[in-house]
N, C-alpha and C positions, 0 to 999 in steps of 0.2 A: 348520667343516664337517668331518665325518668320513666317509670312504668305507671300508666294511669288507666283507671277503669271508670265506670259511671259514678262510683261512690267515693273513690279516693285516689290519691297520687302518691307514689313512693319515689324518692330520689336516692340513687345509689352512687356513691363515690368509689369507683372501682378503677384500679390501675391494672390493665391487662398485661402489658409488657413492662418488665422491670429493667431490662437491659438489651441492647443489641450491638452487634459488631459487624459492620458491612464492609465488604471488600469489592471494589470495582476494578475491572481491567483497564489499563491505559489504552489498550487497543481492543476493539470488539472482536477481533479474530483470535486473540490470545485468551487462554484459560486462566482463571484466578487460581493461585496456588493455595490459598487458605479459604476454608469454608466460612460463609457468613453464619452468624449465630443470633438467634432470637430467643431470649429467656422470658418465659411466661411467669407471671406472679404465682406464688404457691396457691393463693386463694382461687385464682382463675383456673389453674390446672386441676385442682381438686374438684371444682365445679364441673369442668368438662368430664372428668372421670365419673362423677356421681350422676350426671345427666346425659350420658352417652346415648346416642340414637343409633340403633342397628341399621346398617345400610346393606343393600343387595350388592355384593361384589361384582356381579355381572353388569349391573347398571353403571357402577363406577368405572369398570373397564371400558365400557362404551363411551364414557365421557372423559376419559383420561387425557385427551388432547385438547380439551376446551375448558379452561378454568371458569369462564363465564357461564357455560352450560351447567357445570357442576355446581356452582354457587346458586344458580336459580333453582335447582332441584332441592337444595338444602333449606332455602329460605321460604 
């Protein structure tokens, strides 16, 4: 990842996800018996905690059924 401004550029070598365990159903009508797991790196998780952005829960409730709409409001 690179962050650049008019006067400088900074490259960051960051690993966001350190592990994942995904389970897919054989049949789309069947439920997966084990949850999928995504493990964030300690550095990334700490960064999320330190730079958390407060969100209006009413707005999130209104966007709960649209991941694309939710992401566009955060970016």
